[in-house]
N, C-alpha and C positions, 0 to 999 in steps of 0.2 A: 509569645505563638504558644497556645497550649497546644499540649501534646502529654502522650504516656509510654514513650517509648525511653531507652538509653539516648545520649549524644550518643555513642559510637554505634548504634544501631541505624542511627540518621543520616549519621559520616556514611557507613557502607551502603547504606540507600542512596545517597547523592552521590556517591563517588566523590566526596569532600571532605578536608580532613576535620579532624576531631576539635578543633581551635577554631577553625572557619565557622564550624555547626555553631560551637559555642558562642563566636560572636554574633550571629545570626540571630539566638534563641533569647540572648540577652540585651538586642538593641544595641549593638556598639555601631559606632559609625565606622565609617572607612571599610561599607560591603556594599560589592556592586549589587545592584537591585537582581543583574542576573540570577547572580549567586542564591540573593533571598527569595527569589521566587523558585529556584532547585531545591532547596531546604522545603521550603511549602510545598513543592510538587512532591517531596519523599514522605514526608511524613504522612499525606494524604494515601500514598500508595502503599505504606504499612499500614494504615489502617483498613484499606480494602483486603491488604492479605492475613490481616492478624490471626480472624477466625480458622485460617488453614493452618497455622503454625502450631495449632492442639493438636491435631491430629498425626498419625505416624508415617512414617515414610522420610526418606531420604532429602534432605534440604537442596535445592539446586539455585543458585544466583545465576542469573540469567541477564543479556543485555537485548535490549530489545531497539535499533537503529533506524529509525524510518525517517526517507525524506519524500512528503506525499502533502497532497493539501490537506488541509485540517479535516475535514470532511470525510477522508479517506482513512487518515490517520485515526480519528475517533472509531470507526468502525473496527479498522484493524485491534486497538486497545480494547474494544469492547467486545470484539469476540474472544479474544485470548485470556482476558478475566473471567467470560461465563464460562470456558473449559479448565480453567484452574481447578475446580475443586474434583472434578473429576480423573485426573493424571496421576493417576496411583500407578506405583505404587511412591511417585514423587512428590515432593512439595516443590512447588516452581516461586521463587519470588521473583518478579522481573522488574529491571530498572528501564526506564524508557527515556531514551532521547528522540522527539518527535519532530521535525520542523518541514516547514513546507519549501523551504529550499537551503539546499546546502553546498556550498561550493566543495569541490574535490579535497581539498586541503582542510576542509572541518570533518568532514568525513573520515578522512586518512588520521586525525588529530583524535579524532573519538575513539578509534579504532586502537589507537596505541595507549592512547589512555586506560583503555580495557585491559591490555595486554598488561600494563604496568601494576593494576591493580588485583587483577586476576577475576576469571570468571566463567562458570562450569558449560556457559555457551552462549552464541549470540545469536538471534534472530537478525536479520540485514536485507532492506530494502535500499538500493541506492545502485546508482550507473555502471556502465561495465566499462570501466576506464583502467587503466594498466597500475597508476597508481592505487587506487581501491583494492585492485587485484593485489599486489604488492603487500598490502597491509593485510588483508587475509589469509597470504600465505606466512606472514610474521606472525600470526594467532596461533596460526595451524603447528607452526615449530614451538609453540610456547604448550601444545595439546590442548586449546582451546578451538572447540567445531564452529563453525558458523554454518548456519542453514540460510540461503537466499529464500526469501519470501517476496512470492508475486512476480517479480522479475531478477533475469538467473544473472549469474556469473560465472559461467562453467570453467573458465581455465585458470578461476582463482586458488585452486584450495579448497572452494567450501565444500564443506560435507554432503552436503543433498539441497537439492531445490524443491521447494513445497511450495504450490500453487496451481493457477489452472494452466491448460496446456495452449498456450497462445497461439500457434498453429491452428489447430483447431477451430479458435475462438475466431483468426480471421477469415478463414474460408467460411467459417458458420456465418458471420455477415457478409460476405460477398454473396453469399447463395440466398439471402434474406432481402437485400435490396435488388439481387436480381429479380428476384419473384415479384417483391414491391413494384417495381419499375415496368418490369414487361419488356416490350421490345420497342421503348423511347431510348433513342441517343441523346447524351449530355454527359454532365460532367458530377464527380462524385466530390463532394468536399472531404477530404480526409485531414483527422488533427491528431496531434500525438503530443504530450506535454513534452519529451526531450527523445530526442532519438536518442542517445545513449543508457536508455534503459531498455537494456536488450529484449523483456515483455513485452514491450511496443513496438519496437521493430521488427518482433517476430510477427507479431499481429499483422504489420503493415506489408509484409515482404509475403505473407502467407495471403492475404486480402489480395493484393494485387496480381500475385501469381492466379488465383481462383477466377478475379473477375477477368482477367486477359483470354483465360479459355471458355470461361461461360456465357460472357455479355464483353463482347469487345468492342460494342459499340458505346461504353460507358469509358470515362476515362478519368481517373484518381488528378484532382488539385490538391497541393498540400499547403497547409497552414500551421504546420507545428510549431513548437518551440514557447508556448503560453503556459507552460510548466502546469497546467491547469487549473489555474488562477485567473478570474476572471478579468482582471485589467488588461494583462497579458495579452490573454485569449481571444478578449473581442478585438482589440487591437490587429492582432494578426489576423483574422478572420476576414476585418471588415476592409484591409488594405487587400486580401487573394480576391475577396469579392469587387473590389472595385478594378481589379486588373483582369479577373477573368471571368465574370459575368454572372449568366443564372446556372445552378446548379440544380440536380434532381434530385438528389439524393445526399446523405451526411453520414459520415463512419468516423463516431466520435473517441478514440482509443483511451485518451486522457482526462476527459473529466471538462467543467467548466462548460457543461453544456447550457446553463440559461445565460451566460455571456456569448455562444453561439447563435443562438437565438434570436440574443438583440440586437447581433451585427446581420442576420438573415432579413429580420424585420426594419431592421434603416433602408436595407436595399429593396425590402417590396417583395423578398420570397420568401416560399412557402415550399420547401421540398415537398416531394412525393414520399420519402421514408429517412427518418431520422434513426439509426440507431448507435447505441450506445453502450458504455460499460458499468459495472457497479451498482448495485442497490443501498445508494444512498440517500437521504431528505431530500438533496435536490432532486434528485433521479424518478423517488417513486412520486413525488410532487409533478411533476414534466409527464408521465406517464398517466398519471389519474387525470391529466387535463387535455388529455391528447395531443401534446406538444412534441414527444419522441412516439415511436411505433413498438419499439423493442429496445429493452436491455438484457446485455449478456451478462449474466449474474455467475458467482462461484460460490458456497459456502465457505466463509472466510472461516468460520468455527470450526470445518474440518478442516481446511488447512493449515490452521493453529493449532488444531491436535496434532497433525501428521510431524508438523516441526518440531515440536516440544516429545513428540515419540521419538523422533530422530537422535533427540538430544539422550532421552532416556536409552535409547540403544547402544550409545557411544559412551554411556555410562556403566555399562554392562545391567540395569533396570530393567529390560525387556526385550525379549528374542524380536530379530528382525522379521519374522512371519507376524509378529503383530503391532509394525508400525501402518497404520492406515497410509492407504493413497491420497492424492491431492484430491480436490473434488472439480467432478466436471461442468463442462460447460451448459447453463440452464438457459434456454431463452422465455424470459418473461416480458409478456404483454398486459394490459391492465386487466385482462381476464385472470391471471396468475397470481397476483403478487402474495408471495407467500405470507402467510398470515404473520410469520413469528416478525415481520419487517414491518410488515403495514400497521401493526397496533404499536409499534416505538413510534411511529411518525404521524399519526394520527393528530 
């Protein structure tokens, strides 16, 4: 495994012992495949960070722990890495743990491992459950700040939240659907990846409240719980459509939009309006094809910049007044896809 880093550097980046890394690098037996992949990923991360380490500034080793579909996790990683060169006066060295699904125990074990080995801060996207909140509290006791990203865990001792205003997003989705559907009565298909992600829960509550106030003839029907993954999402949507019949609109909060459309097409349904979240590869393609009418977008780079600036403020490298706010909700249609995103996914 070719590399130009010291074993102890790779071990620190991977969160593994020096002896374990040595076994992997020398191709010795009795090494789990997961461990081997973690060492390979650590070397890639070090290579991406190498140019930064030549610049002046305090080095902050941070941990990015994300439960999200790979398409969104990739966007988070891309946004953070794009911001790293401009995050002065600090030089950030991120370690990533990103999985499509994580049990509560896996998240807690990951946070405990971070607490044991130390960190200058954690960027965390996880479900709002007591066990995870407790692990965040333990990190706080060890003077390791946690920034909740994109979905909040407010009663946990986290230092700050960085991400879009989910209440505004839900109300905006209701407004758009109301304008598109007009006076028609009918059902609106609503999907969350997991109701224990507080961000999506806040979107859903706000959406229902706004719909009830402005368009009471529209009734939400729920097909949540697919974790934003295609197979699970499609199965749940098919089941709900079979039970409830025709829908006039869709509000997808948790992703898996190609799967939702497949389930609709299987039932011969074409809703008047489909609103989704986040400009990833799938959603840009669906916008261009006219399969979805609008995507509620927020600038991930601005959100990651804000999260890192909160950490710099914690470490007395930046005044509170210099911390950027999170990004606002932007309604993207086929006519105003940001060029920076469009060029990535041509």
